[in-house]
N, CA, C and O atoms as a DFTB+ gen file, in Angstrom:
360 C
 N C O
     1  1      -4.704      -0.764     -24.010
     2  2      -4.765      -0.101     -22.723
     3  2      -5.435      -0.983     -21.685
     4  3      -5.028      -0.997     -20.523
     5  1      -6.456      -1.717     -22.094
     6  2      -7.162      -2.544     -21.124
     7  2      -6.239      -3.613     -20.538
     8  3      -6.302      -3.916     -19.346
     9  1      -5.382      -4.178     -21.390
    10  2      -4.427      -5.168     -20.918
    11  2      -3.447      -4.533     -19.935
    12  3      -3.110      -5.144     -18.921
    13  1      -2.986      -3.320     -20.223
    14  2      -2.073      -2.612     -19.341
    15  2      -2.736      -2.313     -18.004
    16  3      -2.087      -2.386     -16.960
    17  1      -4.017      -1.979     -18.026
    18  2      -4.735      -1.696     -16.779
    19  2      -4.769      -2.924     -15.883
    20  3      -4.618      -2.807     -14.667
    21  1      -4.963      -4.091     -16.466
    22  2      -4.983      -5.316     -15.656
    23  2      -3.598      -5.621     -15.102
    24  3      -3.483      -6.061     -13.957
    25  1      -2.562      -5.403     -15.869
    26  2      -1.200      -5.647     -15.400
    27  2      -0.860      -4.678     -14.267
    28  3      -0.315      -5.085     -13.240
    29  1      -1.181      -3.401     -14.456
    30  2      -0.897      -2.414     -13.418
    31  2      -1.763      -2.632     -12.180
    32  3      -1.346      -2.294     -11.072
    33  1      -2.943      -3.182     -12.348
    34  2      -3.768      -3.529     -11.189
    35  2      -3.091      -4.619     -10.365
    36  3      -3.106      -4.573      -9.135
    37  1      -2.503      -5.593     -11.040
    38  2      -1.746      -6.626     -10.335
    39  2      -0.554      -6.046      -9.599
    40  3      -0.233      -6.475      -8.491
    41  1       0.100      -5.074     -10.211
    42  2       1.225      -4.403      -9.562
    43  2       0.755      -3.664      -8.316
    44  3       1.417      -3.719      -7.279
    45  1      -0.376      -2.975      -8.402
    46  2      -0.906      -2.238      -7.255
    47  2      -1.280      -3.186      -6.110
    48  3      -1.067      -2.863      -4.942
    49  1      -1.830      -4.338      -6.440
    50  2      -2.168      -5.326      -5.405
    51  2      -0.895      -5.868      -4.758
    52  3      -0.836      -6.021      -3.538
    53  1       0.108      -6.154      -5.559
    54  2       1.385      -6.630      -5.018
    55  2       2.015      -5.583      -4.110
    56  3       2.554      -5.927      -3.058
    57  1       1.958      -4.320      -4.497
    58  2       2.468      -3.241      -3.650
    59  2       1.756      -3.239      -2.303
    60  3       2.398      -3.108      -1.261
    61  1       0.440      -3.382      -2.318
    62  2      -0.332      -3.368      -1.075
    63  2       0.056      -4.532      -0.175
    64  3       0.207      -4.361       1.035
    65  1       0.217      -5.703      -0.755
    66  2       0.599      -6.878       0.043
    67  2       1.971      -6.674       0.675
    68  3       2.170      -6.988       1.849
    69  1       2.901      -6.157      -0.089
    70  2       4.254      -5.933       0.436
    71  2       4.229      -4.882       1.543
    72  3       4.871      -5.060       2.578
    73  1       3.493      -3.787       1.334
    74  2       3.436      -2.743       2.360
    75  2       2.771      -3.237       3.640
    76  3       3.130      -2.799       4.733
    77  1       1.810      -4.140       3.516
    78  2       1.158      -4.676       4.712
    79  2       2.047      -5.687       5.432
    80  3       1.882      -5.905       6.632
    81  1       2.982      -6.305       4.722
    82  2       3.868      -7.290       5.339
    83  2       5.121      -6.658       5.940
    84  3       5.792      -7.296       6.751
    85  1       5.451      -5.440       5.572
    86  2       6.687      -4.811       6.029
    87  2       6.849      -4.756       7.552
    88  3       7.959      -4.985       8.034
    89  1       5.806      -4.466       8.333
    90  2       6.008      -4.439       9.786
    91  2       6.459      -5.793      10.360
    92  3       7.066      -5.837      11.430
    93  1       6.172      -6.871       9.672
    94  2       6.524      -8.188      10.183
    95  2       7.926      -8.639       9.792
    96  3       8.450      -9.593      10.368
    97  1       8.534      -7.973       8.831
    98  2       9.885      -8.359       8.416
    99  2      10.942      -7.372       8.907
   100  3      12.132      -7.578       8.671
   101  1      10.525      -6.310       9.581
   102  2      11.481      -5.351      10.121
   103  2      12.010      -5.863      11.466
   104  3      11.396      -6.733      12.085
   105  1      13.143      -5.328      11.912
   106  2      13.671      -5.731      13.228
   107  2      12.665      -5.436      14.340
   108  3      11.849      -4.523      14.214
   109  1      12.722      -6.201      15.417
   110  2      11.740      -6.085      16.504
   111  2      11.724      -4.702      17.144
   112  3      10.664      -4.226      17.548
   113  1      12.876      -4.053      17.243
   114  2      12.921      -2.748      17.903
   115  2      12.478      -1.608      16.982
   116  3      12.350      -0.468      17.429
   117  1      12.245      -1.902      15.721
   118  2      11.790      -0.903      14.750
   119  2      10.370      -1.238      14.313
   120  3      10.080      -2.364      13.909
   121  1       9.495      -0.251      14.399
   122  2       8.104      -0.457      14.012
   123  2       7.715       0.613      13.009
   124  3       7.669       1.795      13.349
   125  1       7.432       0.210      11.774
   126  2       7.074       1.116      10.684
   127  2       8.129       2.199      10.480
   128  3       7.804       3.356      10.214
   129  1       9.385       1.813      10.605
   130  2      10.492       2.720      10.347
   131  2      10.897       3.589      11.517
   132  3      11.770       4.444      11.363
   133  1      10.296       3.404      12.679
   134  2      10.599       4.216      13.854
   135  2      11.107       3.300      14.960
   136  3      10.526       2.244      15.212
   137  1      12.189       3.703      15.619
   138  2      12.686       2.914      16.754
   139  2      11.743       3.104      17.937
   140  3      11.629       4.203      18.480
   141  1      11.077       2.038      18.329
   142  2      10.086       2.124      19.402
   143  2      10.380       1.165      20.548
   144  3       9.836       1.334      21.639
   145  1      11.202       0.194      20.334
   146  2      11.406      -0.854      21.325
   147  2      10.561      -2.062      20.957
   148  3       9.534      -1.935      20.291
   149  1      10.995      -3.215      21.390
   150  2      10.329      -4.456      20.997
   151  2       8.925      -4.592      21.579
   152  3       8.071      -5.231      20.965
   153  1       8.666      -4.009      22.746
   154  2       7.370      -4.203      23.397
   155  2       6.257      -3.343      22.800
   156  3       5.083      -3.657      22.994
   157  1       6.586      -2.277      22.084
   158  2       5.550      -1.412      21.510
   159  2       4.712      -2.143      20.468
   160  3       3.508      -1.909      20.356
   161  1       5.336      -3.010      19.723
   162  2       4.659      -3.739      18.650
   163  2       3.453      -4.526      19.169
   164  3       2.438      -4.621      18.478
   165  1       3.549      -5.085      20.364
   166  2       2.471      -5.904      20.916
   167  2       1.499      -5.109      21.785
   168  3       0.495      -5.658      22.241
   169  1       1.776      -3.836      22.021
   170  2       0.905      -3.032      22.879
   171  2      -0.370      -2.624      22.135
   172  3      -0.485      -2.784      20.920
   173  1      -1.310      -2.099      22.895
   174  2      -2.570      -1.652      22.293
   175  2      -2.317      -0.490      21.330
   176  3      -2.930      -0.425      20.265
   177  1      -1.428       0.417      21.695
   178  2      -1.103       1.542      20.806
   179  2      -0.451       1.051      19.520
   180  3      -0.742       1.569      18.442
   181  1       0.417       0.069      19.622
   182  2       1.073      -0.483      18.449
   183  2       0.080      -1.133      17.496
   184  3       0.172      -0.958      16.281
   185  1      -0.866      -1.882      18.047
   186  2      -1.889      -2.513      17.208
   187  2      -2.777      -1.468      16.537
   188  3      -3.188      -1.637      15.389
   189  1      -3.070      -0.380      17.266
   190  2      -3.890       0.684      16.702
   191  2      -3.159       1.366      15.543
   192  3      -3.764       1.644      14.507
   193  1      -1.875       1.633      15.711
   194  2      -1.085       2.244      14.637
   195  2      -1.019       1.318      13.431
   196  3      -1.129       1.773      12.292
   197  1      -0.840       0.018      13.671
   198  2      -0.783      -0.942      12.573
   199  2      -2.097      -0.993      11.803
   200  3      -2.086      -1.047      10.573
   201  1      -3.216      -0.976      12.497
   202  2      -4.519      -0.985      11.825
   203  2      -4.753       0.291      11.022
   204  3      -5.332       0.244       9.937
   205  1      -4.304       1.433      11.552
   206  2      -4.417       2.679      10.797
   207  2      -3.570       2.634       9.535
   208  3      -4.000       3.091       8.476
   209  1      -2.375       2.089       9.645
   210  2      -1.485       1.950       8.491
   211  2      -2.119       1.039       7.449
   212  3      -2.132       1.375       6.265
   213  1      -2.636      -0.089       7.863
   214  2      -3.291      -1.010       6.935
   215  2      -4.505      -0.364       6.286
   216  3      -4.759      -0.577       5.101
   217  1      -5.261       0.428       7.053
   218  2      -6.418       1.122       6.493
   219  2      -6.023       2.077       5.383
   220  3      -6.700       2.166       4.359
   221  1      -4.924       2.794       5.588
   222  2      -4.449       3.698       4.545
   223  2      -3.991       2.934       3.314
   224  3      -4.286       3.330       2.187
   225  1      -3.273       1.846       3.527
   226  2      -2.794       1.048       2.394
   227  2      -3.976       0.492       1.602
   228  3      -3.985       0.556       0.373
   229  1      -4.955      -0.046       2.290
   230  2      -6.127      -0.608       1.614
   231  2      -6.916       0.486       0.908
   232  3      -7.357       0.298      -0.225
   233  1      -7.098       1.622       1.563
   234  2      -7.843       2.717       0.953
   235  2      -7.201       3.228      -0.328
   236  3      -7.876       3.388      -1.345
   237  1      -5.897       3.483      -0.281
   238  2      -5.200       3.967      -1.474
   239  2      -5.175       2.903      -2.567
   240  3      -5.247       3.224      -3.753
   241  1      -5.073       1.648      -2.171
   242  2      -5.044       0.570      -3.170
   243  2      -6.395       0.418      -3.854
   244  3      -6.457       0.224      -5.068
   245  1      -7.471       0.504      -3.091
   246  2      -8.811       0.414      -3.678
   247  2      -9.062       1.593      -4.618
   248  3      -9.631       1.419      -5.695
   249  1      -8.639       2.788      -4.212
   250  2      -8.785       3.955      -5.079
   251  2      -8.001       3.768      -6.375
   252  3      -8.499       4.076      -7.457
   253  1      -6.786       3.267      -6.264
   254  2      -5.963       3.029      -7.448
   255  2      -6.612       2.012      -8.376
   256  3      -6.692       2.231      -9.585
   257  1      -7.075       0.899      -7.812
   258  2      -7.716      -0.128      -8.640
   259  2      -8.971       0.408      -9.325
   260  3      -9.212       0.128     -10.499
   261  1      -9.761       1.173      -8.592
   262  2     -10.977       1.730      -9.185
   263  2     -10.640       2.675     -10.341
   264  3     -11.286       2.635     -11.388
   265  1      -9.645       3.510     -10.149
   266  2      -9.267       4.442     -11.216
   267  2      -8.676       3.715     -12.421
   268  3      -8.969       4.054     -13.568
   269  1      -7.842       2.714     -12.149
   270  2      -7.226       1.984     -13.260
   271  2      -8.254       1.223     -14.090
   272  3      -8.162       1.193     -15.317
   273  1      -9.224       0.612     -13.433
   274  2     -10.171      -0.244     -14.142
   275  2     -11.401       0.495     -14.673
   276  3     -12.038       0.023     -15.615
   277  1     -11.745       1.640     -14.090
   278  2     -12.964       2.340     -14.494
   279  2     -12.714       3.489     -15.457
   280  3     -13.531       3.755     -16.338
   281  1     -11.597       4.165     -15.292
   282  2     -11.336       5.333     -16.121
   283  2     -10.678       4.865     -17.409
   284  3      -9.559       4.352     -17.389
   285  1     -11.353       5.037     -18.500
   286  2     -10.803       4.622     -19.787
   287  2     -10.077       5.770     -20.464
   288  3     -10.270       6.934     -20.116
   289  1      -9.262       5.440     -21.409
   290  2      -8.595       6.450     -22.207
   291  2      -7.382       7.086     -21.563
   292  3      -6.907       8.117     -22.039
   293  1      -6.872       6.506     -20.505
   294  2      -5.663       7.052     -19.891
   295  2      -4.459       6.740     -20.771
   296  3      -4.387       5.682     -21.396
   297  1      -3.536       7.656     -20.807
   298  2      -2.298       7.351     -21.524
   299  2      -1.520       6.307     -20.723
   300  3      -1.732       6.157     -19.519
   301  1      -0.639       5.602     -21.383
   302  2       0.142       4.568     -20.702
   303  2       1.003       5.165     -19.593
   304  3       1.161       4.570     -18.527
   305  1       1.548       6.329     -19.853
   306  2       2.405       6.977     -18.854
   307  2       1.609       7.374     -17.614
   308  3       2.066       7.160     -16.491
   309  1       0.432       7.945     -17.805
   310  2      -0.410       8.330     -16.679
   311  2      -0.878       7.100     -15.902
   312  3      -0.929       7.127     -14.672
   313  1      -1.214       6.043     -16.597
   314  2      -1.636       4.809     -15.928
   315  2      -0.495       4.229     -15.102
   316  3      -0.728       3.717     -14.007
   317  1       0.725       4.300     -15.603
   318  2       1.872       3.787     -14.852
   319  2       2.106       4.616     -13.588
   320  3       2.419       4.059     -12.536
   321  1       1.958       5.925     -13.680
   322  2       2.099       6.772     -12.493
   323  2       0.966       6.509     -11.515
   324  3       1.168       6.560     -10.302
   325  1      -0.192       6.236     -12.021
   326  2      -1.340       5.951     -11.157
   327  2      -1.119       4.669     -10.364
   328  3      -1.609       4.548      -9.241
   329  1      -0.402       3.728     -10.921
   330  2      -0.169       2.447     -10.244
   331  2       0.683       2.599      -8.995
   332  3       0.623       1.744      -8.112
   333  1       1.477       3.666      -8.893
   334  2       2.292       3.850      -7.683
   335  2       1.604       4.738      -6.653
   336  3       2.216       5.110      -5.652
   337  1       0.346       5.081      -6.885
   338  2      -0.413       5.906      -5.957
   339  2      -0.459       5.336      -4.536
   340  3      -0.371       6.121      -3.592
   341  1      -0.590       4.021      -4.322
   342  2      -0.594       3.523      -2.942
   343  2       0.705       3.819      -2.190
   344  3       0.681       4.051      -0.981
   345  1       1.823       3.810      -2.890
   346  2       3.107       4.097      -2.230
   347  2       3.210       5.586      -1.923
   348  3       3.608       5.971      -0.823
   349  1       2.856       6.412      -2.883
   350  2       2.964       7.854      -2.710
   351  2       1.919       8.357      -1.710
   352  3       2.210       9.240      -0.903
   353  1       0.728       7.809      -1.759
   354  2      -0.349       8.255      -0.888
   355  2      -0.137       7.943       0.569
   356  3      -0.591       8.690       1.436
   357  1       0.536       6.870       0.853
   358  2       0.771       6.476       2.230
   359  2       1.903       7.286       2.746
   360  3       2.295       7.133       3.903
C-alpha cells in the first residue's frame, strides 16, 4: 500500500500541474472553459479568477497528498478514488 500511495501521489501532482496549465493552452477567446474574449485573460478580473482557480487546485491537491500519505490502511480502490479528488473537488 505504501508504494501505491507514492505512485498515486505522483498522479495527483501531475493532475495539479495539468489543471494549472490548462488556461494557457486553451484558445485565446476561451478562459477556463468560458467564452470571454481575448482581452479578459489579461484584465485584473481575469487574473483574479485565475488565482482563485489555482488556489482551489493547490488546496485540493495538498489535501489529497496529505490523505494519501498520512492515512494508512486504505484499500487500493479507495486510494485510487482519493487520487482523483483534485479533479472532482474543483
